[in-house]
Structures are given as C-alpha cells and as structure tokens.
C-alpha positions, 0 to 999 in steps of 0.5 A: 166597913160599909160605904154608907156607914156613918164614920165612912161618910164623915171621915169621907169630907172632913179628912180632905187636904185643907178641911180641918184647917179651914174650919180652924182658921174660921174658928180663930177669926172674929165671931169665927168668920173670915173672908175668902182673902183672910182664909187664903193668907192664912192657909199658906200654900193652898191654891184659890181653886182649892180654897173654893172648892172646900168652902163650897163643900163645907158649905153644902154639908152645912158646917159653915155659912156664905154670909153676903152684906150687900149694904156697902159697895163692893158687896163683902162676903165672909164665911162663918162656922155654923153650930155644927162646924163649931162641933167639929171644932171641938173634935179638933182640940179633942185631936190636938190634946190627944197628940199632945198627950201621946204621940206628938212632941210639939213644943211650941203648940202648948196653947189649950184654946186653937181660938189663941194660936198664932202658928 
C-alpha cells in the first residue's frame, strides 16, 4: 500500500493507542464535550502526557476543538467533537455492531448507542 494512500493516512492517525477511546469518551459527554480531567478519569491507564499528546493530534486533524471559556476564573477549557469527529464516532459504532455480530461475544456490551454505555 502506498504511503500517501488515503486509507493508510487515515489509519495512521486513528489507530494510535487511545485515539478512538478518546473520541468515544467525548461523544459520551454532555453536548459531546469534556474537560481534560474528565477524560483522564474515564480512560483508566492513560498518562497525562499521552492524553495531552493525543488531544493535540486530534485537534490538528480537525476531529476535536479545544474551547476555552475565560468568562470565569480560572479559565475553563473543554474539548468538543467537531462534525468530522462525530462522523468518526459513527464509524466506531459501526465497528461495534460488526464486532457484536461476527467476532466478539460481550454480553455486557449490548447497548446500541455508545453514548449510553457506562462501561
């Protein structure tokens, strides 16, 4: 496969460890947004350094935005899915449906809408 192939380029940035899980956690947040500390709490085992790095990568790819509300002190920073990020979440949901149908038996994971998933 060519290095500049669209599929190859896409896989390169979404297949990095934690990336899809970060997107999914943002999707589960109110209005598809969460603060850094909320993401860190939801993603058991991720380090602050890796989370910070992945968030910068996702922001540079246009999948999330970092919105800063300076109307209060201290300023409040939240990460929110963009339209592009929301579309990737639909792909994650499709992967989940495929896995439940064909490959993965996970009785705890029968929730059709990932936003309602508490696992």
